[in-house]
All heavy atoms as TSV, in Angstrom:
chain	resi	resn	atom	element	x	y	z
A	1	MET	N	N	-87.499	-144.578	-76.601
A	1	MET	CA	C	-87.844	-143.246	-76.151
A	1	MET	C	C	-89.234	-142.853	-76.631
A	1	MET	O	O	-89.929	-142.137	-75.925
A	1	MET	CB	C	-86.822	-142.240	-76.643
A	1	MET	CG	C	-85.457	-142.364	-75.989
A	1	MET	SD	S	-84.215	-141.289	-76.688
A	1	MET	CE	C	-84.714	-139.724	-76.071
A	2	ALA	N	N	-89.587	-143.287	-77.810
A	2	ALA	CA	C	-90.892	-142.923	-78.346
A	2	ALA	C	C	-91.990	-143.806	-77.763
A	2	ALA	O	O	-93.121	-143.361	-77.611
A	2	ALA	CB	C	-90.897	-143.028	-79.865
A	3	ALA	N	N	-91.651	-145.046	-77.420
A	3	ALA	CA	C	-92.657	-145.982	-76.930
A	3	ALA	C	C	-92.987	-145.755	-75.446
A	3	ALA	O	O	-94.150	-145.805	-75.058
A	3	ALA	CB	C	-92.185	-147.416	-77.146
A	4	TRP	N	N	-91.986	-145.527	-74.627
A	4	TRP	CA	C	-92.194	-145.354	-73.189
A	4	TRP	C	C	-91.519	-144.084	-72.687
A	4	TRP	O	O	-90.601	-144.147	-71.855
A	4	TRP	CB	C	-91.645	-146.551	-72.412
A	4	TRP	CG	C	-92.294	-147.831	-72.767
A	4	TRP	CD1	C	-93.562	-148.218	-72.487
A	4	TRP	CD2	C	-91.708	-148.909	-73.497
A	4	TRP	NE1	N	-93.798	-149.462	-72.995
A	4	TRP	CE2	C	-92.678	-149.908	-73.617
A	4	TRP	CE3	C	-90.448	-149.110	-74.054
A	4	TRP	CZ2	C	-92.434	-151.100	-74.275
A	4	TRP	CZ3	C	-90.204	-150.291	-74.719
A	4	TRP	CH2	C	-91.193	-151.274	-74.812
A	5	PRO	N	N	-91.952	-142.922	-73.131
A	5	PRO	CA	C	-91.260	-141.685	-72.734
A	5	PRO	C	C	-91.384	-141.389	-71.244
A	5	PRO	O	O	-90.454	-140.861	-70.643
A	5	PRO	CB	C	-91.930	-140.610	-73.578
A	5	PRO	CG	C	-93.285	-141.147	-73.865
A	5	PRO	CD	C	-93.092	-142.636	-73.994
A	6	TYR	N	N	-92.507	-141.750	-70.643
A	6	TYR	CA	C	-92.687	-141.465	-69.216
A	6	TYR	C	C	-91.680	-142.260	-68.388
A	6	TYR	O	O	-91.053	-141.719	-67.482
A	6	TYR	CB	C	-94.115	-141.793	-68.779
A	6	TYR	CG	C	-94.322	-141.543	-67.307
A	6	TYR	CD1	C	-94.535	-140.257	-66.822
A	6	TYR	CD2	C	-94.266	-142.583	-66.389
A	6	TYR	CE1	C	-94.700	-140.017	-65.476
A	6	TYR	CE2	C	-94.422	-142.356	-65.038
A	6	TYR	CZ	C	-94.642	-141.070	-64.586
A	6	TYR	OH	O	-94.788	-140.844	-63.242
A	7	ARG	N	N	-91.530	-143.539	-68.708
A	7	ARG	CA	C	-90.601	-144.377	-67.945
A	7	ARG	C	C	-89.169	-143.874	-68.059
A	7	ARG	O	O	-88.431	-143.824	-67.074
A	7	ARG	CB	C	-90.667	-145.820	-68.426
A	7	ARG	CG	C	-91.918	-146.540	-68.030
A	7	ARG	CD	C	-91.856	-147.970	-68.472
A	7	ARG	NE	N	-93.065	-148.685	-68.108
A	7	ARG	CZ	C	-93.276	-149.953	-68.394
A	7	ARG	NH1	N	-92.363	-150.641	-69.059
A	7	ARG	NH2	N	-94.390	-150.529	-68.029
A	8	LEU	N	N	-88.759	-143.495	-69.267
A	8	LEU	CA	C	-87.394	-143.014	-69.455
A	8	LEU	C	C	-87.186	-141.654	-68.786
A	8	LEU	O	O	-86.125	-141.409	-68.199
A	8	LEU	CB	C	-87.067	-142.942	-70.935
A	8	LEU	CG	C	-86.923	-144.314	-71.599
A	8	LEU	CD1	C	-86.809	-144.165	-73.098
A	8	LEU	CD2	C	-85.724	-145.034	-71.045
A	9	ALA	N	N	-88.178	-140.776	-68.870
A	9	ALA	CA	C	-88.058	-139.474	-68.212
A	9	ALA	C	C	-88.014	-139.651	-66.687
A	9	ALA	O	O	-87.252	-138.971	-66.003
A	9	ALA	CB	C	-89.219	-138.572	-68.615
A	10	ARG	N	N	-88.816	-140.570	-66.176
A	10	ARG	CA	C	-88.803	-140.831	-64.733
A	10	ARG	C	C	-87.459	-141.395	-64.298
A	10	ARG	O	O	-86.924	-141.017	-63.249
A	10	ARG	CB	C	-89.926	-141.793	-64.354
A	10	ARG	CG	C	-90.038	-141.993	-62.844
A	10	ARG	CD	C	-91.150	-142.906	-62.475
A	10	ARG	NE	N	-90.871	-144.215	-63.055
A	10	ARG	CZ	C	-91.737	-145.212	-63.090
A	10	ARG	NH1	N	-92.949	-145.059	-62.610
A	10	ARG	NH2	N	-91.404	-146.361	-63.616
A	11	PHE	N	N	-86.881	-142.281	-65.102
A	11	PHE	CA	C	-85.562	-142.827	-64.784
A	11	PHE	C	C	-84.521	-141.711	-64.732
A	11	PHE	O	O	-83.693	-141.669	-63.820
A	11	PHE	CB	C	-85.167	-143.883	-65.823
A	11	PHE	CG	C	-83.809	-144.469	-65.584
A	11	PHE	CD1	C	-83.589	-145.340	-64.532
A	11	PHE	CD2	C	-82.750	-144.149	-66.413
A	11	PHE	CE1	C	-82.328	-145.883	-64.309
A	11	PHE	CE2	C	-81.495	-144.683	-66.200
A	11	PHE	CZ	C	-81.280	-145.544	-65.145
A	12	GLY	N	N	-84.582	-140.806	-65.684
A	12	GLY	CA	C	-83.659	-139.668	-65.693
A	12	GLY	C	C	-83.829	-138.792	-64.466
A	12	GLY	O	O	-82.855	-138.313	-63.878
A	13	GLU	N	N	-85.062	-138.562	-64.065
A	13	GLU	CA	C	-85.321	-137.760	-62.871
A	13	GLU	C	C	-84.809	-138.467	-61.619
A	13	GLU	O	O	-84.303	-137.831	-60.700
A	13	GLU	CB	C	-86.813	-137.476	-62.729
A	13	GLU	CG	C	-87.341	-136.491	-63.744
A	13	GLU	CD	C	-86.720	-135.120	-63.606
A	13	GLU	OE1	O	-86.546	-134.639	-62.481
A	13	GLU	OE2	O	-86.397	-134.541	-64.654
A	14	ARG	N	N	-84.949	-139.776	-61.586
A	14	ARG	CA	C	-84.435	-140.525	-60.435
A	14	ARG	C	C	-82.922	-140.436	-60.353
A	14	ARG	O	O	-82.355	-140.341	-59.266
A	14	ARG	CB	C	-84.901	-141.976	-60.489
A	14	ARG	CG	C	-86.366	-142.113	-60.163
A	14	ARG	CD	C	-86.808	-143.541	-60.184
A	14	ARG	NE	N	-88.185	-143.638	-59.724
A	14	ARG	CZ	C	-88.836	-144.769	-59.550
A	14	ARG	NH1	N	-88.234	-145.920	-59.809
A	14	ARG	NH2	N	-90.070	-144.769	-59.128
A	15	LEU	N	N	-82.254	-140.475	-61.503
A	15	LEU	CA	C	-80.801	-140.304	-61.500
A	15	LEU	C	C	-80.430	-138.902	-61.023
A	15	LEU	O	O	-79.458	-138.728	-60.283
A	15	LEU	CB	C	-80.228	-140.547	-62.893
A	15	LEU	CG	C	-80.223	-141.987	-63.384
A	15	LEU	CD1	C	-79.669	-142.051	-64.800
A	15	LEU	CD2	C	-79.423	-142.877	-62.453
A	16	ASP	N	N	-81.207	-137.908	-61.448
A	16	ASP	CA	C	-80.949	-136.532	-61.020
A	16	ASP	C	C	-81.195	-136.354	-59.519
A	16	ASP	O	O	-80.643	-135.448	-58.904
A	16	ASP	CB	C	-81.828	-135.547	-61.785
A	16	ASP	CG	C	-81.411	-135.385	-63.230
A	16	ASP	OD1	O	-80.265	-135.758	-63.555
A	16	ASP	OD2	O	-82.224	-134.895	-64.025
A	17	ALA	N	N	-82.037	-137.197	-58.939
A	17	ALA	CA	C	-82.382	-137.070	-57.525
A	17	ALA	C	C	-81.352	-137.704	-56.594
A	17	ALA	O	O	-81.481	-137.603	-55.374
A	17	ALA	CB	C	-83.754	-137.697	-57.265
A	18	ILE	N	N	-80.333	-138.326	-57.156
A	18	ILE	CA	C	-79.289	-138.918	-56.310
A	18	ILE	C	C	-78.619	-137.789	-55.529
A	18	ILE	O	O	-78.193	-136.790	-56.092
A	18	ILE	CB	C	-78.263	-139.695	-57.155
A	18	ILE	CG1	C	-78.921	-140.917	-57.769
A	18	ILE	CG2	C	-77.054	-140.094	-56.313
A	18	ILE	CD1	C	-78.034	-141.690	-58.734
A	19	GLY	N	N	-78.562	-137.950	-54.255
A	19	GLY	CA	C	-77.999	-136.926	-53.387
A	19	GLY	C	C	-79.049	-135.974	-52.848
A	19	GLY	O	O	-78.759	-135.152	-51.987
A	20	SER	N	N	-80.253	-136.074	-53.346
A	20	SER	CA	C	-81.345	-135.221	-52.878
A	20	SER	C	C	-81.960	-135.834	-51.614
A	20	SER	O	O	-81.759	-137.009	-51.311
A	20	SER	CB	C	-82.415	-135.107	-53.967
A	20	SER	OG	O	-83.527	-134.399	-53.497
A	21	LYS	N	N	-82.739	-135.043	-50.912
A	21	LYS	CA	C	-83.402	-135.555	-49.719
A	21	LYS	C	C	-84.708	-136.269	-50.049
A	21	LYS	O	O	-85.285	-136.920	-49.203
A	21	LYS	CB	C	-83.680	-134.401	-48.750
A	21	LYS	CG	C	-82.396	-133.833	-48.193
A	21	LYS	CD	C	-82.661	-132.768	-47.177
A	21	LYS	CE	C	-81.329	-132.256	-46.640
A	21	LYS	NZ	N	-81.497	-131.280	-45.587
A	22	ARG	N	N	-85.162	-136.143	-51.295
A	22	ARG	CA	C	-86.382	-136.843	-51.716
A	22	ARG	C	C	-86.071	-138.303	-52.014
A	22	ARG	O	O	-84.998	-138.631	-52.513
A	22	ARG	CB	C	-86.948	-136.222	-52.986
A	22	ARG	CG	C	-87.620	-134.925	-52.768
A	22	ARG	CD	C	-88.292	-134.514	-54.035
A	22	ARG	NE	N	-89.172	-133.387	-53.765
A	22	ARG	CZ	C	-90.160	-133.041	-54.528
A	22	ARG	NH1	N	-90.405	-133.701	-55.624
A	22	ARG	NH2	N	-90.909	-132.020	-54.208
A	23	SER	N	N	-87.035	-139.156	-51.745
A	23	SER	CA	C	-86.851	-140.567	-52.089
A	23	SER	C	C	-87.157	-140.763	-53.572
A	23	SER	O	O	-87.850	-139.964	-54.197
A	23	SER	CB	C	-87.766	-141.453	-51.242
A	23	SER	OG	O	-89.113	-141.271	-51.610
A	24	TRP	N	N	-86.656	-141.841	-54.123
A	24	TRP	CA	C	-86.841	-142.097	-55.548
A	24	TRP	C	C	-88.313	-142.250	-55.899
A	24	TRP	O	O	-88.726	-141.911	-56.994
A	24	TRP	CB	C	-86.109	-143.364	-55.946
A	24	TRP	CG	C	-84.632	-143.180	-56.126
A	24	TRP	CD1	C	-83.856	-142.204	-55.571
A	24	TRP	CD2	C	-83.772	-143.969	-56.912
A	24	TRP	NE1	N	-82.561	-142.357	-55.966
A	24	TRP	CE2	C	-82.486	-143.441	-56.788
A	24	TRP	CE3	C	-83.963	-145.093	-57.706
A	24	TRP	CZ2	C	-81.391	-143.987	-57.437
A	24	TRP	CZ3	C	-82.872	-145.632	-58.343
A	24	TRP	CH2	C	-81.610	-145.086	-58.213
A	25	SER	N	N	-89.114	-142.779	-54.995
A	25	SER	CA	C	-90.530	-143.006	-55.297
A	25	SER	C	C	-91.324	-141.701	-55.371
A	25	SER	O	O	-92.400	-141.677	-55.950
A	25	SER	CB	C	-91.141	-143.931	-54.247
A	25	SER	OG	O	-91.052	-143.331	-52.959
A	26	GLU	N	N	-90.807	-140.610	-54.819
A	26	GLU	CA	C	-91.513	-139.332	-54.842
A	26	GLU	C	C	-91.211	-138.506	-56.088
A	26	GLU	O	O	-91.905	-137.541	-56.366
A	26	GLU	CB	C	-91.131	-138.503	-53.613
A	26	GLU	CG	C	-91.579	-139.089	-52.305
A	26	GLU	CD	C	-91.101	-138.258	-51.127
A	26	GLU	OE1	O	-90.378	-137.275	-51.337
A	26	GLU	OE2	O	-91.452	-138.617	-50.003
A	27	VAL	N	N	-90.185	-138.875	-56.834
A	27	VAL	CA	C	-89.744	-138.073	-57.970
A	27	VAL	C	C	-90.586	-138.401	-59.198
A	27	VAL	O	O	-90.766	-139.569	-59.543
A	27	VAL	CB	C	-88.253	-138.333	-58.265
A	27	VAL	CG1	C	-87.795	-137.566	-59.483
A	27	VAL	CG2	C	-87.413	-137.981	-57.059
A	28	GLU	N	N	-91.130	-137.369	-59.844
A	28	GLU	CA	C	-91.916	-137.530	-61.060
A	28	GLU	C	C	-91.425	-136.535	-62.109
A	28	GLU	O	O	-91.091	-135.400	-61.777
A	28	GLU	CB	C	-93.402	-137.250	-60.772
A	28	GLU	CG	C	-94.059	-138.246	-59.844
A	28	GLU	CD	C	-94.207	-139.623	-60.463
A	28	GLU	OE1	O	-94.415	-139.713	-61.681
A	28	GLU	OE2	O	-94.096	-140.603	-59.722
A	29	PRO	N	N	-91.396	-136.935	-63.368
A	29	PRO	CA	C	-90.957	-136.007	-64.413
A	29	PRO	C	C	-92.054	-135.001	-64.752
A	29	PRO	O	O	-93.243	-135.292	-64.637
A	29	PRO	CB	C	-90.676	-136.926	-65.600
A	29	PRO	CG	C	-91.582	-138.085	-65.397
A	29	PRO	CD	C	-91.658	-138.269	-63.904
A	30	ALA	N	N	-91.633	-133.824	-65.178
A	30	ALA	CA	C	-92.584	-132.813	-65.625
A	30	ALA	C	C	-93.149	-133.228	-66.977
A	30	ALA	O	O	-92.527	-133.994	-67.722
A	30	ALA	CB	C	-91.895	-131.464	-65.726
A	31	GLY	N	N	-94.308	-132.707	-67.302
A	31	GLY	CA	C	-94.950	-133.033	-68.574
A	31	GLY	C	C	-94.101	-132.655	-69.769
A	31	GLY	O	O	-94.042	-133.385	-70.762
A	32	TRP	N	N	-93.422	-131.513	-69.668
A	32	TRP	CA	C	-92.592	-131.068	-70.795
A	32	TRP	C	C	-91.427	-132.012	-71.028
A	32	TRP	O	O	-91.016	-132.231	-72.154
A	32	TRP	CB	C	-92.090	-129.641	-70.588
A	32	TRP	CG	C	-91.153	-129.474	-69.432
A	32	TRP	CD1	C	-91.475	-129.116	-68.162
A	32	TRP	CD2	C	-89.731	-129.680	-69.444
A	32	TRP	NE1	N	-90.341	-129.088	-67.382
A	32	TRP	CE2	C	-89.263	-129.420	-68.142
A	32	TRP	CE3	C	-88.821	-130.045	-70.433
A	32	TRP	CZ2	C	-87.912	-129.535	-67.805
A	32	TRP	CZ3	C	-87.482	-130.156	-70.088
A	32	TRP	CH2	C	-87.040	-129.898	-68.781
A	33	LYS	N	N	-90.905	-132.615	-69.948
A	33	LYS	CA	C	-89.770	-133.533	-70.105
A	33	LYS	C	C	-90.213	-134.823	-70.785
A	33	LYS	O	O	-89.478	-135.382	-71.596
A	33	LYS	CB	C	-89.125	-133.821	-68.752
A	33	LYS	CG	C	-87.839	-134.596	-68.884
A	33	LYS	CD	C	-87.008	-134.538	-67.642
A	33	LYS	CE	C	-85.661	-135.163	-67.894
A	33	LYS	NZ	N	-84.756	-134.979	-66.785
A	34	VAL	N	N	-91.400	-135.289	-70.474
A	34	VAL	CA	C	-91.944	-136.475	-71.132
A	34	VAL	C	C	-92.143	-136.184	-72.615
A	34	VAL	O	O	-91.800	-137.002	-73.475
A	34	VAL	CB	C	-93.259	-136.920	-70.461
A	34	VAL	CG1	C	-93.885	-138.080	-71.212
A	34	VAL	CG2	C	-93.029	-137.297	-69.005
A	35	LEU	N	N	-92.665	-135.006	-72.935
A	35	LEU	CA	C	-92.880	-134.614	-74.326
A	35	LEU	C	C	-91.561	-134.518	-75.087
A	35	LEU	O	O	-91.438	-135.022	-76.208
A	35	LEU	CB	C	-93.620	-133.277	-74.392
A	35	LEU	CG	C	-93.873	-132.720	-75.786
A	35	LEU	CD1	C	-94.796	-133.633	-76.577
A	35	LEU	CD2	C	-94.455	-131.323	-75.682
A	36	VAL	N	N	-90.554	-133.903	-74.489
A	36	VAL	CA	C	-89.244	-133.782	-75.142
A	36	VAL	C	C	-88.626	-135.161	-75.349
A	36	VAL	O	O	-88.009	-135.420	-76.387
A	36	VAL	CB	C	-88.311	-132.859	-74.317
A	36	VAL	CG1	C	-86.883	-132.932	-74.811
A	36	VAL	CG2	C	-88.826	-131.437	-74.358
A	37	THR	N	N	-88.802	-136.059	-74.395
A	37	THR	CA	C	-88.280	-137.419	-74.534
A	37	THR	C	C	-88.941	-138.125	-75.711
A	37	THR	O	O	-88.268	-138.786	-76.509
A	37	THR	CB	C	-88.497	-138.216	-73.240
A	37	THR	OG1	O	-87.890	-137.523	-72.153
A	37	THR	CG2	C	-87.918	-139.618	-73.338
A	38	ARG	N	N	-90.261	-137.966	-75.857
A	38	ARG	CA	C	-90.972	-138.593	-76.971
A	38	ARG	C	C	-90.519	-138.004	-78.302
A	38	ARG	O	O	-90.268	-138.724	-79.262
A	38	ARG	CB	C	-92.479	-138.424	-76.821
A	38	ARG	CG	C	-93.252	-139.118	-77.954
A	38	ARG	CD	C	-94.741	-138.965	-77.822
A	38	ARG	NE	N	-95.283	-139.471	-76.589
A	38	ARG	CZ	C	-95.700	-140.725	-76.417
A	38	ARG	NH1	N	-95.626	-141.583	-77.404
A	38	ARG	NH2	N	-96.194	-141.106	-75.266
A	39	ILE	N	N	-90.395	-136.691	-78.376
A	39	ILE	CA	C	-89.962	-136.032	-79.612
A	39	ILE	C	C	-88.554	-136.482	-79.993
A	39	ILE	O	O	-88.264	-136.757	-81.165
A	39	ILE	CB	C	-90.049	-134.503	-79.472
A	39	ILE	CG1	C	-91.520	-134.085	-79.396
A	39	ILE	CG2	C	-89.353	-133.800	-80.617
A	39	ILE	CD1	C	-91.728	-132.630	-79.017
A	40	ALA	N	N	-87.671	-136.579	-79.010
A	40	ALA	CA	C	-86.302	-137.040	-79.280
A	40	ALA	C	C	-86.316	-138.481	-79.786
A	40	ALA	O	O	-85.561	-138.825	-80.711
A	40	ALA	CB	C	-85.448	-136.922	-78.026
A	41	GLY	N	N	-87.161	-139.320	-79.228
A	41	GLY	CA	C	-87.262	-140.700	-79.683
A	41	GLY	C	C	-87.735	-140.805	-81.121
A	41	GLY	O	O	-87.189	-141.573	-81.916
A	42	VAL	N	N	-88.742	-140.009	-81.462
A	42	VAL	CA	C	-89.234	-140.004	-82.838
A	42	VAL	C	C	-88.151	-139.481	-83.778
A	42	VAL	O	O	-87.957	-140.009	-84.876
A	42	VAL	CB	C	-90.531	-139.168	-82.951
A	42	VAL	CG1	C	-90.928	-138.959	-84.391
A	42	VAL	CG2	C	-91.655	-139.840	-82.180
A	43	GLY	N	N	-87.418	-138.459	-83.346
A	43	GLY	CA	C	-86.332	-137.922	-84.159
A	43	GLY	C	C	-85.252	-138.955	-84.421
A	43	GLY	O	O	-84.745	-139.080	-85.545
A	44	ILE	N	N	-84.894	-139.722	-83.404
A	44	ILE	CA	C	-83.880	-140.767	-83.566
A	44	ILE	C	C	-84.368	-141.843	-84.531
A	44	ILE	O	O	-83.605	-142.336	-85.368
A	44	ILE	CB	C	-83.503	-141.365	-82.193
A	44	ILE	CG1	C	-82.729	-140.331	-81.383
A	44	ILE	CG2	C	-82.695	-142.650	-82.350
A	44	ILE	CD1	C	-82.509	-140.711	-79.942
A	45	ILE	N	N	-85.642	-142.188	-84.445
A	45	ILE	CA	C	-86.217	-143.172	-85.372
A	45	ILE	C	C	-86.134	-142.649	-86.806
A	45	ILE	O	O	-85.738	-143.366	-87.725
A	45	ILE	CB	C	-87.664	-143.503	-84.988
A	45	ILE	CG1	C	-87.691	-144.314	-83.693
A	45	ILE	CG2	C	-88.364	-144.270	-86.112
A	45	ILE	CD1	C	-89.067	-144.489	-83.102
A	46	LEU	N	N	-86.502	-141.388	-87.012
A	46	LEU	CA	C	-86.477	-140.820	-88.357
A	46	LEU	C	C	-85.052	-140.760	-88.911
A	46	LEU	O	O	-84.825	-141.059	-90.088
A	46	LEU	CB	C	-87.090	-139.410	-88.342
A	46	LEU	CG	C	-88.594	-139.361	-88.103
A	46	LEU	CD1	C	-89.068	-137.910	-88.001
A	46	LEU	CD2	C	-89.345	-140.107	-89.187
A	47	ILE	N	N	-84.092	-140.407	-88.072
A	47	ILE	CA	C	-82.686	-140.384	-88.520
A	47	ILE	C	C	-82.241	-141.802	-88.907
A	47	ILE	O	O	-81.550	-141.984	-89.908
A	47	ILE	CB	C	-81.781	-139.791	-87.423
A	47	ILE	CG1	C	-82.054	-138.291	-87.285
A	47	ILE	CG2	C	-80.317	-140.046	-87.720
A	47	ILE	CD1	C	-81.407	-137.652	-86.082
A	48	GLY	N	N	-82.647	-142.786	-88.149
A	48	GLY	CA	C	-82.298	-144.164	-88.470
A	48	GLY	C	C	-82.928	-144.639	-89.772
A	48	GLY	O	O	-82.274	-145.299	-90.581
A	49	VAL	N	N	-84.185	-144.282	-90.005
A	49	VAL	CA	C	-84.852	-144.673	-91.245
A	49	VAL	C	C	-84.196	-143.996	-92.438
A	49	VAL	O	O	-83.971	-144.616	-93.475
A	49	VAL	CB	C	-86.365	-144.339	-91.172
A	49	VAL	CG1	C	-87.029	-144.481	-92.528
A	49	VAL	CG2	C	-87.044	-145.237	-90.148
A	50	VAL	N	N	-83.873	-142.713	-92.304
A	50	VAL	CA	C	-83.200	-142.001	-93.397
A	50	VAL	C	C	-81.831	-142.624	-93.656
A	50	VAL	O	O	-81.403	-142.741	-94.802
A	50	VAL	CB	C	-83.088	-140.488	-93.076
A	50	VAL	CG1	C	-82.177	-139.782	-94.050
A	50	VAL	CG2	C	-84.473	-139.861	-93.072
A	51	GLY	N	N	-81.163	-143.053	-92.618
A	51	GLY	CA	C	-79.861	-143.699	-92.776
A	51	GLY	C	C	-79.936	-145.042	-93.478
A	51	GLY	O	O	-79.007	-145.453	-94.164
A	52	LEU	N	N	-81.056	-145.736	-93.316
A	52	LEU	CA	C	-81.231	-147.038	-93.982
A	52	LEU	C	C	-81.476	-146.881	-95.475
A	52	LEU	O	O	-81.097	-147.732	-96.265
A	52	LEU	CB	C	-82.410	-147.791	-93.356
A	52	LEU	CG	C	-82.187	-148.361	-91.960
A	52	LEU	CD1	C	-83.481	-148.967	-91.441
A	52	LEU	CD2	C	-81.084	-149.400	-91.976
A	53	PHE	N	N	-82.150	-145.791	-95.845
A	53	PHE	CA	C	-82.500	-145.563	-97.247
A	53	PHE	C	C	-81.891	-144.262	-97.718
A	53	PHE	O	O	-82.573	-143.242	-97.815
A	53	PHE	CB	C	-84.026	-145.518	-97.402
A	53	PHE	CG	C	-84.717	-146.740	-96.893
A	53	PHE	CD1	C	-85.456	-146.691	-95.724
A	53	PHE	CD2	C	-84.617	-147.942	-97.577
A	53	PHE	CE1	C	-86.110	-147.832	-95.252
A	53	PHE	CE2	C	-85.268	-149.070	-97.106
A	53	PHE	CZ	C	-86.007	-149.016	-95.948
A	54	PRO	N	N	-80.604	-144.265	-98.013
A	54	PRO	CA	C	-79.971	-143.017	-98.442
A	54	PRO	C	C	-80.572	-142.501	-99.741
A	54	PRO	O	O	-80.967	-143.262	-100.614
A	54	PRO	CB	C	-78.505	-143.388	-98.632
A	54	PRO	CG	C	-78.461	-144.859	-98.689
A	54	PRO	CD	C	-79.699	-145.381	-98.038
A	55	VAL	N	N	-80.639	-141.214	-99.861
A	55	VAL	CA	C	-81.245	-140.574	-101.032
A	55	VAL	C	C	-80.256	-140.481	-102.160
A	55	VAL	O	O	-79.127	-140.291	-102.085
A	55	VAL	CB	C	-81.777	-139.175	-100.671
A	55	VAL	CG1	C	-82.353	-138.489	-101.891
A	55	VAL	CG2	C	-82.791	-139.281	-99.581
């Protein structure tokens, strides 16, 4: 999620477009969704690192 946020956000948008009249190639994620995807990825990484080294 942190490495390729655009690709993952676009994949999510394509899944959301199922049943829509738009084709999959026309669907693009909003900038805020890409940012939230990156932040969530970094958060998951930090939770994993904290889990590896308990305090």
